[in-house]
C-alpha positions in Angstrom: 32.9 -115.8 69.9 31.1 -116.1 66.6 29.7 -113.4 64.4 26.0 -113.5 63.6 26.5 -113.5 59.9 28.6 -116.7 60.1 25.9 -118.3 62.2 23.3 -117.3 59.5 25.5 -119.0 56.9 25.7 -122.2 59.1 21.9 -122.2 59.3 21.3 -121.4 55.7 23.6 -124.2 54.4 22.7 -126.7 57.1 26.3 -127.1 58.4 25.1 -129.0 61.5 24.2 -132.7 62.2 20.7 -132.7 60.9 19.5 -136.0 62.3 19.9 -135.0 66.0 18.5 -131.5 66.3 16.3 -130.9 69.4 14.7 -127.7 70.7 15.4 -126.5 74.2 12.0 -127.8 75.3 12.7 -131.3 74.0 11.1 -131.4 70.6 12.9 -133.1 67.7 13.5 -130.7 64.8 13.5 -131.6 61.1 14.5 -128.8 58.7 12.9 -129.2 55.3 13.9 -125.7 54.2 16.0 -123.2 56.3 14.2 -120.3 54.7 15.1 -117.5 52.3 17.6 -114.9 53.7 15.8 -111.7 54.3 17.6 -108.5 53.3 14.8 -106.3 54.6 13.6 -105.5 58.1 12.2 -108.3 60.2 13.3 -111.9 60.8 16.6 -113.2 59.3 14.9 -115.9 57.2 11.4 -116.1 55.7 9.3 -119.0 54.4 11.2 -121.7 56.3 9.7 -125.2 56.5 10.3 -127.2 59.7 8.7 -130.1 61.6 8.7 -129.9 65.4 8.2 -133.1 67.3 5.2 -135.2 66.0 3.5 -132.2 64.5 3.0 -131.3 60.9 5.0 -129.0 58.7 5.3 -125.5 60.0 5.9 -122.6 57.6 7.2 -119.4 58.9 10.1 -117.2 59.8 13.4 -118.0 61.6 15.4 -115.5 63.6 19.1 -116.1 64.3 21.1 -114.8 67.3 24.4 -115.6 68.9 22.8 -115.9 72.3 19.1 -116.5 73.2 19.0 -113.4 75.4 19.5 -111.2 72.3 15.9 -111.8 71.4 14.7 -109.6 74.2 17.7 -107.3 74.1 16.8 -106.4 70.5 13.1 -105.9 71.4 11.7 -108.7 69.2 9.3 -109.6 72.0 7.5 -106.3 71.5 7.7 -106.2 67.6 4.7 -107.5 65.6 7.1 -108.2 62.7 8.4 -111.2 64.6 5.0 -112.9 65.3 5.6 -115.2 62.4 8.8 -116.8 63.8 8.4 -120.5 64.2 12.0 -121.2 65.4 14.6 -119.1 67.2 18.0 -120.4 66.2 20.9 -119.5 68.5 24.5 -120.6 68.9 24.3 -120.7 72.7 21.2 -120.8 74.9 21.3 -119.2 78.3 18.7 -121.5 79.9 15.5 -120.4 78.2 13.1 -122.9 76.6 11.2 -120.5 74.4 11.2 -116.9 73.2 8.1 -114.9 73.7 6.3 -113.2 70.7 4.4 -109.9 70.9 1.2 -111.9 70.1 1.6 -114.0 73.3 2.8 -117.0 71.3 6.1 -118.8 71.8 9.0 -119.5 69.5 10.9 -122.7 70.3 14.7 -122.2 70.7 17.2 -124.4 68.8 20.8 -124.2 70.1 23.2 -125.1 67.4 26.5 -125.4 69.4 26.0 -129.1 70.3 25.3 -130.1 66.7 28.1 -128.4 64.8 29.6 -130.6 62.1 33.1 -128.9 62.5 34.8 -126.4 64.8 33.8 -122.8 64.4 37.2 -122.1 62.7 36.7 -124.9 60.2 33.2 -123.8 59.5 34.4 -120.2 58.9 36.9 -121.6 56.3 34.2 -123.7 54.7 31.9 -120.8 54.3 34.6 -118.5 52.9 36.1 -121.1 50.4 33.4 -123.5 49.4 30.8 -123.3 46.7 27.6 -123.8 48.7 24.8 -126.0 47.3 22.2 -124.4 45.1 18.6 -125.4 44.5 18.0 -129.1 43.5 16.9 -128.2 40.0 20.1 -126.5 39.0 21.8 -129.7 37.8 18.9 -130.6 35.6 18.7 -127.1 34.1 22.3 -127.2 33.2 21.4 -129.8 30.6 18.8 -127.5 29.0 19.4 -125.1 26.2 18.4 -121.4 26.5 15.3 -121.8 24.2 14.0 -124.7 26.4 14.4 -122.7 29.6 12.8 -119.6 28.0 9.9 -121.8 26.9 9.3 -123.1 30.4 9.5 -119.6 31.8 7.1 -118.2 29.3 4.6 -120.9 30.1 5.0 -120.2 33.8 4.6 -116.5 33.1 1.3 -117.1 31.3 0.1 -119.2 34.2 0.8 -116.3 36.5 -1.1 -114.0 34.1 -4.1 -116.2 34.1 -4.1 -116.6 37.9 -4.4 -112.8 38.0 -7.1 -112.8 35.4 -9.0 -115.3 37.6 -8.8 -112.9 40.6 -10.1 -110.0 38.5 -12.8 -112.1 37.0 -14.0 -113.0 40.5 -14.0 -109.3 41.6 -15.8 -108.2 38.4 -18.6 -110.6 39.2 -19.3 -108.6 42.4 -18.1 -105.0 41.8 -18.2 -102.4 39.1 -15.3 -102.5 36.7 -14.2 -98.9 37.6 -14.0 -99.9 41.3 -12.0 -103.1 40.6 -9.5 -101.3 38.3 -9.1 -98.4 40.8 -8.4 -100.6 43.8 -5.9 -102.7 41.7 -4.1 -99.5 40.6 -4.0 -98.2 44.2 -2.6 -101.5 45.4 0.2 -101.3 42.9 1.0 -97.7 44.0 1.7 -99.1 47.5 4.7 -101.1 46.2 5.6 -104.2 48.3 5.2 -102.8 51.8 2.1 -100.7 51.5 -0.2 -102.6 49.2 -2.7 -103.4 51.9 -3.0 -99.9 53.3 -3.4 -98.5 49.8 -6.1 -100.9 48.9 -7.9 -100.1 52.2 -7.6 -96.4 51.4 -9.2 -97.0 48.0 -12.2 -98.7 49.8 -12.5 -95.8 52.3 -12.4 -93.3 49.4 -14.2 -94.8 46.4 -14.2 -93.1 43.1 -17.7 -91.9 43.7 -16.3 -89.6 46.4 -13.2 -88.5 44.4 -14.7 -88.1 41.0 -16.6 -84.8 41.7 -13.4 -83.2 43.0 -11.4 -84.5 40.0 -14.1 -83.3 37.5 -13.6 -79.7 38.6 -9.8 -79.9 38.7 -9.6 -79.5 42.5 -6.2 -81.2 43.0 -5.6 -79.6 46.4 -8.9 -80.9 47.6 -8.1 -84.4 46.4 -4.7 -84.3 48.1 -6.1 -83.0 51.4 -8.9 -85.6 51.3 -6.6 -88.6 50.5 -3.8 -87.6 53.0 -6.4 -86.8 55.7 -8.3 -90.0 55.3 -4.9 -91.8 55.4 -4.0 -90.1 58.6 -0.8 -88.7 57.2 -1.3 -84.9 57.5 1.3 -83.4 59.8 -1.3 -82.4 62.5 -2.5 -86.0 62.6 1.0 -87.4 62.8 1.9 -84.8 65.5 -0.8 -86.1 67.7 0.8 -89.6 67.5 4.3 -88.1 68.1 5.5 -88.9 64.6 5.8 -85.5 62.8 9.0 -83.7 62.0 9.4 -80.0 62.8 8.6 -78.1 59.6 10.4 -75.2 58.1 9.0 -71.9 56.8 9.0 -73.4 53.3 6.8 -76.3 54.4 4.2 -74.4 56.5 2.2 -72.7 53.7 1.6 -76.1 51.9 0.8 -77.8 55.2 -1.6 -75.0 56.3 -3.5 -75.1 52.9 -3.9 -78.9 53.1 -5.0 -78.8 56.7 -7.6 -76.0 56.1 -9.0 -77.9 53.1 -9.2 -81.1 55.1 -11.0 -79.4 57.9 -13.5 -77.7 55.5 -14.4 -81.0 53.9 -15.9 -82.2 57.1 -14.9 -85.9 56.5 -14.7 -88.2 59.4 -11.2 -89.4 60.3 -10.4 -93.0 59.8 -11.3 -94.8 63.1 -8.4 -97.2 63.0 -4.8 -96.3 61.9 -3.8 -97.6 58.5 -0.6 -99.6 58.8 1.7 -97.4 56.8 5.3 -98.6 56.5 8.2 -96.1 56.2 11.0 -98.2 57.5 13.4 -99.3 54.8 11.2 -97.8 52.1 13.0 -95.7 49.5 12.0 -92.0 50.0 10.4 -91.7 46.6 8.2 -94.6 47.5 7.1 -93.2 50.9 3.3 -93.5 51.4 2.9 -89.7 51.5 4.4 -89.3 48.0 2.6 -92.3 46.6 -0.7 -90.8 47.8 0.2 -87.5 46.1 0.8 -89.6 43.0 -2.6 -91.2 43.3 -4.2 -87.7 43.6 -2.5 -86.6 40.4 -3.6 -89.8 38.6 -7.2 -89.4 39.6 -7.1 -85.6 38.7 -5.5 -86.0 35.3 -8.2 -88.4 34.0 -10.9 -86.5 35.8 -11.8 -89.5 37.9 -12.2 -91.8 34.9 -9.2 -94.1 35.3 -10.7 -97.0 33.5 -12.1 -95.0 30.6 -8.8 -93.3 30.0 -6.9 -96.6 30.0 -9.4 -98.3 27.7 -9.3 -95.4 25.2 -5.5 -95.7 25.0 -5.5 -99.4 24.5 -8.4 -99.6 22.0 -7.1 -96.8 19.8 -3.4 -97.9 19.5 -1.9 -100.7 17.5 -0.2 -103.5 19.4 3.2 -102.1 18.4 2.5 -98.7 20.1 0.1 -99.5 22.8 2.8 -100.4 25.4 4.3 -97.0 25.2 0.8 -95.3 25.2 -0.1 -97.3 28.3 3.1 -96.2 30.0 2.5 -92.6 29.2 -1.0 -92.9 30.8 0.5 -93.7 34.2 3.7 -91.7 34.2 3.3 -88.5 36.1 5.4 -85.5 37.2 4.6 -83.2 40.1 4.7 -79.5 40.3 5.1 -77.1 43.2 5.9 -78.5 46.7 5.8 -82.1 45.7 8.3 -81.7 42.9 11.0 -81.4 45.5 9.6 -83.3 48.5 8.9 -86.9 49.3 7.3 -86.1 52.7 6.4 -83.1 54.7 9.7 -81.4 55.7 11.8 -83.8 53.6 13.3 -82.6 50.4 14.2 -84.7 47.4 16.1 -83.9 44.2 13.9 -81.7 42.0 12.2 -83.1 38.9 11.7 -86.5 40.3 8.7 -88.2 38.7 5.7 -89.1 40.9 5.3 -92.2 38.8 8.2 -93.1 36.7 8.5 -95.5 33.8 9.4 -98.5 36.0 6.3 -98.2 38.2 4.1 -97.4 35.1 5.2 -100.7 33.5 4.5 -102.6 36.7 0.9 -101.3 36.7 0.5 -102.2 33.0 1.8 -105.7 33.4 0.5 -106.7 36.8 -2.8 -104.7 36.9 -4.1 -103.4 33.6 -3.4 -106.2 31.2 -4.9 -109.0 33.4 -7.8 -106.7 34.2 -8.3 -105.9 30.5 -8.4 -109.6 29.7 -11.0 -110.4 32.3 -13.1 -107.3 31.4 -13.0 -108.1 27.7 -14.1 -111.6 28.5 -17.2 -110.2 30.3 -17.9 -107.8 27.5 -17.6 -110.6 24.8 -14.8 -108.9 23.0 -12.4 -111.7 22.0 -10.2 -109.4 19.9 -9.5 -107.3 23.0 -8.6 -110.4 25.1 -6.1 -111.5 22.4 -4.7 -108.0 22.3 -4.2 -108.0 26.1 -2.3 -111.3 26.1 -0.2 -110.4 23.1 0.9 -107.1 24.7 1.8 -109.1 27.8 3.9 -111.7 25.8 5.8 -108.9 24.0 6.2 -106.5 26.9 9.9 -105.8 27.7 11.3 -106.9 31.1 10.5 -104.9 34.2 13.0 -103.9 36.9 14.3 -106.9 38.8 13.0 -107.5 42.3 14.2 -109.8 45.1 12.3 -112.8 43.9 13.6 -112.6 40.3 17.1 -112.1 41.6 16.8 -115.0 44.1 15.4 -117.5 41.5 17.8 -116.4 38.8 20.8 -116.9 41.1 19.7 -120.0 43.1 17.9 -121.9 40.4 19.2 -120.7 37.0 22.7 -119.7 38.0 24.3 -116.3 37.6 25.6 -117.0 34.1 22.4 -118.0 32.5 20.4 -115.3 30.7 16.7 -115.1 31.1 14.5 -114.3 28.1 14.2 -110.6 27.6 10.5 -110.2 28.4 8.2 -109.4 31.3 6.5 -112.7 30.7 9.7 -114.7 31.5 10.3 -112.6 34.6 6.7 -113.2 35.8 7.5 -116.9 35.2 10.3 -116.7 37.7 7.9 -115.2 40.3 5.3 -117.9 39.6 7.8 -120.7 40.0 9.0 -119.2 43.3 5.6 -118.7 44.8 4.1 -122.0 43.5 7.0 -124.3 44.1 10.2 -122.9 45.6 8.6 -121.3 48.7 7.2 -124.7 49.8 10.0 -126.8 48.4 7.7 -128.6 46.0 10.6 -129.5 43.7 9.0 -132.8 42.7 6.0 -130.8 41.1 8.0 -128.0 39.6 8.4 -128.0 35.8 12.1 -127.1 36.2 12.7 -129.7 38.9 
């Protein structure tokens, strides 16, 4: 028998005879890129590039199993997360031609056993002892000095900045600046897994609805409104069978929020927002992020944009970064100082928005927004200030993309320039080139 983790390594490093691969239903398989190993929930590999038969290039996910029957045994045929699978890779096929997706689509099955380049024992030794191949650009980059690489990354980082500016520019042509900035900030509060639902919540609850409550300091009303519209109050979740039994300590807070929500007379959202809790850090649960949003709107009395513009316009470049951070960093009081969801306690004194997330909002939302807004307002000095803050901003916390590109492309031993701009350059290179294997177009390739 073979372990699934070894099978994943065999697929990742293409340790099979590549020129003979055929799916169970008789289509020739050409693997352009096996995909990026996924450490999160969902399929084993993401962003794979394959050609099946005489068709064009397919981009999607790959799921790996020891036996083809494991697909159904693991419930993937009922899981929407697997609807993007373009190839089901198995060591042994038990007679199936395809694996069914929840959407009704079909994922072709590729059985690897007939195409192994060595015995399983030899492959095990190869995986454990060999240095596996890295991205094609690594050899070329080894010839570059640190300053040259940093220069390339800074340039890529500025390209990413201007692509965000372009998106904000397009939105500012259609919507009020306050709306554009509010929706961008809400999206950032959703982190990776809940960006979409947070942006949708912002559209369901525009600032025009929230501002009167914020202006009179009605924080509880804001929280009840936002949680209720999100469908995350305990009574709403209980109806869907998803609420935990609450303790005596929880009930007063829940009762207050429920009463306020009922008194507001707001129509519930007709369709459920797709909130993700699985494999989300507790402090980043949608419930706690919505509470953070309520505090943010309350603190600035509903004038998110005015508060941010005041901070940036009245501070010199050397101090504005810290001033901007302070504008987004928040601590909770009362129930939410020690809870990340109803009935779930966290360590006390945990910030609702810490320095790391505040910096993410500054770099990825406020600065590109500010540049686009200053352009529309014909304020070139403010445009220059925005890009200068971006260039000088210290690095953000690493994410899976920056770790992946740094390890696979640059190598573990190479230091990346100590700036958020260089980090953003890594993300730009991954999204623009690595994910589609466009090495021939990449400035590093």
